[in-house]
MMTF fields as JSON, N, C-alpha, C and O atoms, coordinates in Angstrom:
{
  "mmtfVersion": "1.0.0",
  "mmtfProducer": "UNKNOWN",
  "numBonds": 311,
  "numAtoms": 312,
  "numGroups": 78,
  "numChains": 1,
  "numModels": 1,
  "chainsPerModel": [1],
  "groupsPerChain": [78],
  "chainIdList": ["A"],
  "bondAtomList": [4, 2, 8, 6, 12, 10, 16, 14, 20, 18, 24, 22, 28, 26, 32, 30, 36, 34, 40, 38, 44, 42, 48, 46, 52, 50, 56, 54, 60, 58, 64, 62, 68, 66, 72, 70, 76, 74, 80, 78, 84, 82, 88, 86, 92, 90, 96, 94, 100, 98, 104, 102, 108, 106, 112, 110, 116, 114, 120, 118, 124, 122, 128, 126, 132, 130, 136, 134, 140, 138, 144, 142, 148, 146, 152, 150, 156, 154, 160, 158, 164, 162, 168, 166, 172, 170, 176, 174, 180, 178, 184, 182, 188, 186, 192, 190, 196, 194, 200, 198, 204, 202, 208, 206, 212, 210, 216, 214, 220, 218, 224, 222, 228, 226, 232, 230, 236, 234, 240, 238, 244, 242, 248, 246, 252, 250, 256, 254, 260, 258, 264, 262, 268, 266, 272, 270, 276, 274, 280, 278, 284, 282, 288, 286, 292, 290, 296, 294, 300, 298, 304, 302, 308, 306],
  "bondOrderList": [1, 1, 1, 1, 1, 1, 1, 1, 1, 1, 1, 1, 1, 1, 1, 1, 1, 1, 1, 1, 1, 1, 1, 1, 1, 1, 1, 1, 1, 1, 1, 1, 1, 1, 1, 1, 1, 1, 1, 1, 1, 1, 1, 1, 1, 1, 1, 1, 1, 1, 1, 1, 1, 1, 1, 1, 1, 1, 1, 1, 1, 1, 1, 1, 1, 1, 1, 1, 1, 1, 1, 1, 1, 1, 1, 1, 1],
  "groupList": [{"groupName": "MET", "atomNameList": ["N", "CA", "C", "O"], "elementList": ["N", "C", "C", "O"], "formalChargeList": [0, 0, 0, 0], "bondAtomList": [1, 0, 2, 1, 3, 2], "bondOrderList": [1, 1, 2], "singleLetterCode": "M", "chemCompType": "L-PEPTIDE LINKING"}, {"groupName": "SER", "atomNameList": ["N", "CA", "C", "O"], "elementList": ["N", "C", "C", "O"], "formalChargeList": [0, 0, 0, 0], "bondAtomList": [1, 0, 2, 1, 3, 2], "bondOrderList": [1, 1, 2], "singleLetterCode": "S", "chemCompType": "L-PEPTIDE LINKING"}, {"groupName": "GLY", "atomNameList": ["N", "CA", "C", "O"], "elementList": ["N", "C", "C", "O"], "formalChargeList": [0, 0, 0, 0], "bondAtomList": [1, 0, 2, 1, 3, 2], "bondOrderList": [1, 1, 2], "singleLetterCode": "G", "chemCompType": "PEPTIDE LINKING"}, {"groupName": "VAL", "atomNameList": ["N", "CA", "C", "O"], "elementList": ["N", "C", "C", "O"], "formalChargeList": [0, 0, 0, 0], "bondAtomList": [1, 0, 2, 1, 3, 2], "bondOrderList": [1, 1, 2], "singleLetterCode": "V", "chemCompType": "L-PEPTIDE LINKING"}, {"groupName": "ILE", "atomNameList": ["N", "CA", "C", "O"], "elementList": ["N", "C", "C", "O"], "formalChargeList": [0, 0, 0, 0], "bondAtomList": [1, 0, 2, 1, 3, 2], "bondOrderList": [1, 1, 2], "singleLetterCode": "I", "chemCompType": "L-PEPTIDE LINKING"}, {"groupName": "ARG", "atomNameList": ["N", "CA", "C", "O"], "elementList": ["N", "C", "C", "O"], "formalChargeList": [0, 0, 0, 0], "bondAtomList": [1, 0, 2, 1, 3, 2], "bondOrderList": [1, 1, 2], "singleLetterCode": "R", "chemCompType": "L-PEPTIDE LINKING"}, {"groupName": "LYS", "atomNameList": ["N", "CA", "C", "O"], "elementList": ["N", "C", "C", "O"], "formalChargeList": [0, 0, 0, 0], "bondAtomList": [1, 0, 2, 1, 3, 2], "bondOrderList": [1, 1, 2], "singleLetterCode": "K", "chemCompType": "L-PEPTIDE LINKING"}, {"groupName": "PHE", "atomNameList": ["N", "CA", "C", "O"], "elementList": ["N", "C", "C", "O"], "formalChargeList": [0, 0, 0, 0], "bondAtomList": [1, 0, 2, 1, 3, 2], "bondOrderList": [1, 1, 2], "singleLetterCode": "F", "chemCompType": "L-PEPTIDE LINKING"}, {"groupName": "TRP", "atomNameList": ["N", "CA", "C", "O"], "elementList": ["N", "C", "C", "O"], "formalChargeList": [0, 0, 0, 0], "bondAtomList": [1, 0, 2, 1, 3, 2], "bondOrderList": [1, 1, 2], "singleLetterCode": "W", "chemCompType": "L-PEPTIDE LINKING"}, {"groupName": "GLU", "atomNameList": ["N", "CA", "C", "O"], "elementList": ["N", "C", "C", "O"], "formalChargeList": [0, 0, 0, 0], "bondAtomList": [1, 0, 2, 1, 3, 2], "bondOrderList": [1, 1, 2], "singleLetterCode": "E", "chemCompType": "L-PEPTIDE LINKING"}, {"groupName": "ASP", "atomNameList": ["N", "CA", "C", "O"], "elementList": ["N", "C", "C", "O"], "formalChargeList": [0, 0, 0, 0], "bondAtomList": [1, 0, 2, 1, 3, 2], "bondOrderList": [1, 1, 2], "singleLetterCode": "D", "chemCompType": "L-PEPTIDE LINKING"}, {"groupName": "LEU", "atomNameList": ["N", "CA", "C", "O"], "elementList": ["N", "C", "C", "O"], "formalChargeList": [0, 0, 0, 0], "bondAtomList": [1, 0, 2, 1, 3, 2], "bondOrderList": [1, 1, 2], "singleLetterCode": "L", "chemCompType": "L-PEPTIDE LINKING"}, {"groupName": "TYR", "atomNameList": ["N", "CA", "C", "O"], "elementList": ["N", "C", "C", "O"], "formalChargeList": [0, 0, 0, 0], "bondAtomList": [1, 0, 2, 1, 3, 2], "bondOrderList": [1, 1, 2], "singleLetterCode": "Y", "chemCompType": "L-PEPTIDE LINKING"}, {"groupName": "ASN", "atomNameList": ["N", "CA", "C", "O"], "elementList": ["N", "C", "C", "O"], "formalChargeList": [0, 0, 0, 0], "bondAtomList": [1, 0, 2, 1, 3, 2], "bondOrderList": [1, 1, 2], "singleLetterCode": "N", "chemCompType": "L-PEPTIDE LINKING"}, {"groupName": "ALA", "atomNameList": ["N", "CA", "C", "O"], "elementList": ["N", "C", "C", "O"], "formalChargeList": [0, 0, 0, 0], "bondAtomList": [1, 0, 2, 1, 3, 2], "bondOrderList": [1, 1, 2], "singleLetterCode": "A", "chemCompType": "L-PEPTIDE LINKING"}, {"groupName": "PRO", "atomNameList": ["N", "CA", "C", "O"], "elementList": ["N", "C", "C", "O"], "formalChargeList": [0, 0, 0, 0], "bondAtomList": [1, 0, 2, 1, 3, 2], "bondOrderList": [1, 1, 2], "singleLetterCode": "P", "chemCompType": "L-PEPTIDE LINKING"}, {"groupName": "THR", "atomNameList": ["N", "CA", "C", "O"], "elementList": ["N", "C", "C", "O"], "formalChargeList": [0, 0, 0, 0], "bondAtomList": [1, 0, 2, 1, 3, 2], "bondOrderList": [1, 1, 2], "singleLetterCode": "T", "chemCompType": "L-PEPTIDE LINKING"}, {"groupName": "GLN", "atomNameList": ["N", "CA", "C", "O"], "elementList": ["N", "C", "C", "O"], "formalChargeList": [0, 0, 0, 0], "bondAtomList": [1, 0, 2, 1, 3, 2], "bondOrderList": [1, 1, 2], "singleLetterCode": "Q", "chemCompType": "L-PEPTIDE LINKING"}],
  "groupTypeList": [0, 1, 2, 3, 4, 5, 6, 7, 8, 9, 10, 11, 2, 12, 2, 5, 6, 1, 13, 5, 3, 7, 12, 3, 1, 14, 11, 9, 13, 11, 15, 1, 15, 5, 15, 2, 3, 9, 8, 5, 9, 10, 16, 17, 7, 5, 17, 9, 9, 14, 4, 9, 6, 1, 14, 1, 7, 14, 5, 3, 3, 9, 14, 14, 11, 5, 10, 2, 3, 3, 1, 3, 10, 1, 14, 3, 2, 1],
  "groupIdList": [1, 2, 3, 4, 5, 6, 7, 8, 9, 10, 11, 12, 13, 14, 15, 16, 17, 18, 19, 20, 21, 22, 23, 24, 25, 26, 27, 28, 29, 30, 31, 32, 33, 34, 35, 36, 37, 38, 39, 40, 41, 42, 43, 44, 45, 46, 47, 48, 49, 50, 51, 52, 53, 54, 55, 56, 57, 58, 59, 60, 61, 62, 63, 64, 65, 66, 67, 68, 69, 70, 71, 72, 73, 74, 75, 76, 77, 78],
  "secStructList": [7, 7, 7, 7, 7, 5, 7, 7, 5, 7, 5, 7, 5, 6, 6, 5, 7, 7, 1, 7, 3, 3, 3, 5, 1, 1, 4, 4, 4, 1, 7, 7, 7, 7, 6, 6, 7, 5, 7, 7, 7, 7, 6, 6, 7, 7, 2, 2, 2, 2, 2, 2, 2, 7, 4, 4, 4, 2, 2, 2, 2, 2, 2, 2, 6, 6, 6, 1, 7, 3, 3, 3, 7, 6, 6, 1, 7, 7],
  "xCoordList": [80.955, 79.887, 80.201, 81.187, 78.739, 78.947, 77.762, 76.763, 77.566, 76.491, 77.013, 77.854, 76.167, 76.43, 75.218, 74.154, 75.549, 74.664, 75.035, 75.844, 73.872, 73.942, 73.094, 72.163, 74.041, 73.41, 73.219, 74.142, 71.965, 70.6, 70.826, 70.572, 71.213, 70.45, 69.904, 70.109, 68.758, 67.169, 68.271, 69.351, 67.309, 67.707, 66.158, 65.097, 66.594, 66.395, 65.876, 64.882, 66.172, 66.447, 67.23, 67.921, 67.224, 68.483, 69.617, 70.19, 69.938, 71.779, 71.429, 72.104, 70.345, 70.803, 70.286, 69.617, 70.841, 70.62, 70.269, 70.644, 69.551, 69.166, 70.583, 71.544, 70.196, 71.852, 70.912, 71.718, 70.036, 69.344, 70.015, 69.972, 70.743, 71.392, 71.03, 71.261, 70.331, 70.256, 70.688, 70.953, 71.223, 71.976, 70.919, 70.388, 71.174, 69.96, 70.423, 71.555, 70.168, 70.95, 69.758, 70.237, 68.429, 67.935, 66.92, 66.274, 66.842, 65.898, 64.395, 63.852, 63.96, 62.414, 62.374, 61.332, 63.548, 64.011, 63.952, 64.052, 63.798, 64.342, 63.04, 62.002, 62.879, 61.506, 60.802, 61.594, 59.59, 59.331, 59.681, 59.838, 59.718, 60.314, 59.813, 58.617, 59.946, 58.741, 58.713, 59.538, 57.267, 56.705, 57.712, 57.857, 58.201, 59.05, 59.926, 60.058, 60.909, 61.908, 62.194, 61.502, 63.099, 63.691, 65.078, 66.053, 64.97, 66.123, 66.861, 66.398, 68.813, 69.488, 70.64, 71.0, 71.378, 71.938, 73.36, 73.562, 74.256, 75.288, 76.487, 77.129, 76.538, 76.964, 78.204, 78.11, 79.164, 80.682, 80.601, 81.489, 79.535, 79.878, 80.771, 80.686, 81.293, 82.073, 82.04, 82.617, 81.595, 81.32, 82.745, 82.899, 83.865, 84.821, 85.498, 86.418, 85.258, 86.686, 85.795, 86.598, 84.399, 84.086, 84.139, 84.102, 84.25, 85.037, 86.269, 86.581, 87.114, 88.589, 88.991, 89.79, 88.037, 87.936, 87.573, 87.912, 86.682, 86.375, 85.344, 84.178, 86.695, 86.151, 84.527, 83.846, 84.245, 82.872, 81.41, 80.31, 81.703, 81.185, 80.594, 79.96, 81.382, 81.357, 79.972, 79.428, 79.682, 77.981, 76.531, 75.505, 76.866, 76.094, 75.944, 74.917, 76.923, 76.676, 76.113, 75.43, 76.532, 76.384, 74.739, 74.183, 73.849, 72.651, 71.9, 71.3, 72.287, 71.792, 71.574, 70.744, 72.538, 72.307, 71.616, 71.108, 71.562, 70.358, 69.233, 68.501, 68.559, 67.671, 67.107, 66.141, 67.617, 67.114, 67.805, 68.539, 67.861, 67.755, 68.31, 67.861, 69.086, 69.673, 69.838, 70.297, 69.027, 69.214, 70.342, 70.837, 71.117, 72.519, 71.551, 70.526, 73.039, 73.443, 74.361, 75.218, 74.539, 75.69, 76.358, 77.098, 77.186, 78.303, 79.056, 80.254, 78.643, 78.739, 78.389, 77.448, 79.683, 79.943, 80.145, 80.224, 80.246, 80.163, 81.285, 81.44],
  "yCoordList": [180.428, 178.935, 177.939, 177.638, 177.59, 176.304, 175.421, 175.906, 174.228, 173.576, 172.524, 172.742, 171.409, 169.909, 170.518, 170.935, 170.511, 169.954, 168.776, 167.931, 168.945, 167.311, 167.413, 168.033, 166.438, 166.474, 165.844, 165.487, 165.68, 164.82, 165.219, 166.351, 164.403, 163.916, 163.532, 162.32, 163.883, 163.163, 162.423, 162.665, 161.176, 159.141, 158.819, 158.419, 159.202, 159.357, 157.687, 157.527, 156.897, 155.386, 155.098, 155.906, 153.848, 153.215, 153.994, 154.356, 154.225, 154.739, 156.718, 157.556, 156.968, 158.388, 158.688, 158.085, 160.431, 161.456, 162.95, 163.544, 163.032, 165.079, 165.58, 165.164, 166.904, 168.293, 168.43, 167.921, 168.725, 169.349, 168.224, 167.046, 169.728, 168.593, 169.913, 171.112, 169.16, 169.73, 169.727, 168.581, 170.851, 170.638, 171.617, 172.708, 170.217, 170.439, 171.123, 171.535, 171.368, 171.223, 170.215, 169.863, 169.712, 169.388, 168.176, 168.712, 166.755, 166.393, 166.895, 166.805, 167.292, 167.704, 168.791, 169.008, 169.58, 170.992, 170.461, 171.171, 169.272, 168.091, 168.677, 168.277, 169.713, 169.311, 168.003, 167.538, 167.474, 166.394, 166.539, 167.529, 165.058, 164.394, 164.824, 164.885, 165.216, 165.502, 163.905, 163.036, 163.798, 162.436, 161.226, 161.549, 160.513, 159.982, 159.785, 158.596, 160.529, 160.644, 160.339, 160.545, 159.942, 159.871, 160.284, 159.929, 161.39, 161.082, 160.532, 159.58, 160.968, 159.796, 160.605, 161.534, 160.31, 161.088, 160.235, 159.052, 161.672, 161.483, 161.568, 162.547, 160.158, 159.058, 160.367, 161.306, 160.343, 160.664, 161.958, 162.293, 162.868, 164.406, 164.68, 163.773, 165.545, 165.914, 167.637, 168.031, 168.348, 169.702, 170.619, 171.625, 169.975, 170.467, 170.535, 171.354, 169.569, 168.6, 169.804, 170.548, 170.078, 170.641, 172.116, 172.751, 172.476, 174.14, 174.554, 175.551, 173.204, 172.694, 173.22, 174.1, 172.243, 172.79, 173.814, 174.218, 174.109, 175.672, 176.974, 176.985, 178.024, 178.742, 179.417, 179.798, 179.422, 179.776, 179.112, 179.65, 177.832, 176.921, 176.589, 175.802, 177.885, 178.237, 179.25, 179.48, 179.768, 180.612, 179.705, 180.037, 178.078, 177.581, 176.517, 176.251, 176.137, 176.017, 176.981, 176.527, 178.619, 179.534, 179.853, 180.511, 179.513, 179.941, 178.801, 178.945, 177.467, 176.234, 175.916, 175.12, 176.742, 177.007, 177.769, 177.826, 178.988, 180.164, 179.929, 180.792, 179.447, 178.964, 177.318, 176.785, 177.028, 175.13, 174.45, 173.608, 174.505, 173.896, 175.109, 176.253, 174.679, 175.424, 174.228, 173.171, 174.963, 174.203, 174.363, 175.404, 173.77, 174.2, 173.317, 172.635, 174.016, 172.612, 171.979, 172.516, 170.504, 169.527, 169.93, 168.946, 170.984, 171.363, 172.015, 172.142, 172.453, 173.518, 172.345, 171.76, 172.55, 172.019, 170.627, 170.094, 169.927, 168.195, 167.66, 166.44],
  "zCoordList": [108.655, 108.329, 109.618, 110.291, 109.569, 110.563, 110.403, 110.934, 109.811, 109.433, 108.026, 107.154, 108.253, 107.307, 106.272, 106.73, 104.71, 103.92, 103.515, 103.898, 102.194, 101.81, 100.187, 99.674, 99.848, 98.237, 97.046, 96.314, 96.802, 95.925, 94.306, 93.896, 93.647, 92.23, 91.651, 91.707, 90.572, 90.282, 89.583, 89.043, 89.908, 88.877, 88.17, 88.648, 86.794, 85.49, 85.537, 84.829, 85.969, 85.832, 84.983, 84.362, 84.841, 83.589, 83.979, 82.951, 84.542, 84.977, 84.928, 85.526, 84.14, 84.036, 84.971, 85.809, 84.74, 85.782, 84.852, 83.841, 85.675, 85.442, 85.792, 86.44, 84.903, 85.091, 86.728, 87.508, 87.321, 88.626, 89.798, 90.155, 90.127, 91.73, 92.878, 92.72, 94.166, 95.287, 95.99, 96.352, 96.929, 98.254, 99.793, 100.004, 100.523, 101.6, 102.823, 102.57, 103.749, 105.151, 106.012, 107.09, 105.804, 106.352, 105.256, 104.355, 105.376, 104.496, 104.215, 103.113, 105.06, 104.563, 103.6, 102.982, 103.395, 102.385, 101.074, 100.073, 101.051, 99.627, 98.982, 99.511, 97.742, 97.538, 96.543, 95.724, 96.554, 96.157, 94.439, 93.724, 94.16, 92.728, 91.669, 91.952, 90.479, 89.729, 89.363, 89.646, 88.508, 88.036, 87.637, 86.458, 87.726, 87.697, 88.106, 88.394, 88.377, 89.077, 90.698, 91.694, 90.574, 92.548, 92.686, 92.024, 94.014, 94.118, 94.78, 95.407, 95.01, 95.209, 95.647, 94.923, 96.963, 97.956, 97.092, 96.82, 96.825, 97.108, 98.292, 98.672, 98.725, 99.426, 99.315, 100.105, 98.448, 98.44, 99.001, 99.785, 98.686, 98.518, 100.275, 101.103, 100.504, 101.277, 101.042, 100.029, 101.652, 101.571, 101.549, 100.856, 102.573, 102.679, 101.849, 101.864, 100.659, 99.771, 98.697, 98.133, 98.363, 97.812, 97.498, 96.444, 98.905, 99.083, 98.503, 97.852, 99.03, 98.815, 97.024, 96.703, 95.974, 94.794, 93.889, 92.776, 94.863, 94.162, 95.36, 95.753, 95.605, 96.726, 96.639, 97.591, 95.493, 94.879, 95.203, 95.077, 95.642, 96.348, 98.078, 98.781, 98.061, 99.567, 99.994, 101.074, 98.429, 98.645, 98.753, 99.346, 97.752, 97.781, 99.058, 99.682, 99.198, 100.902, 102.084, 103.002, 101.953, 102.487, 102.067, 102.946, 100.885, 100.493, 101.567, 102.632, 100.636, 101.69, 103.208, 103.648, 104.006, 105.579, 106.084, 107.204, 104.397, 105.304, 104.375, 104.858, 103.453, 102.95, 103.117, 102.572, 103.613, 103.455, 102.536, 103.052, 101.084, 100.085, 98.834, 98.757, 98.172, 96.173, 95.875, 96.307, 94.48, 93.179, 92.633, 93.066, 91.772, 90.801, 89.94, 89.947, 88.872, 87.762, 88.057, 88.759, 87.605, 87.864, 87.412, 87.441, 86.645, 86.586, 87.583, 87.333, 88.643, 89.518, 91.162, 91.697, 91.334, 92.53, 92.589, 93.696, 91.505, 91.31, 91.704, 91.651]
}
């Protein structure tokens, strides 16, 4: 598996987050945000560390690299 993905979460404003998290292989793969919502990049996200914490997270990385984007519940790979 080669390639790097980036993690984005929905910013609802006023410090609130939704439970939707997207992992993308390129910015153009990030879907349009819902009305009133903005995407924020998790600049602290490190894919290697996420895989080390949870071996099953490698499947999320593979899907994001294959499909360009994958949506997960924030409890997974956060």
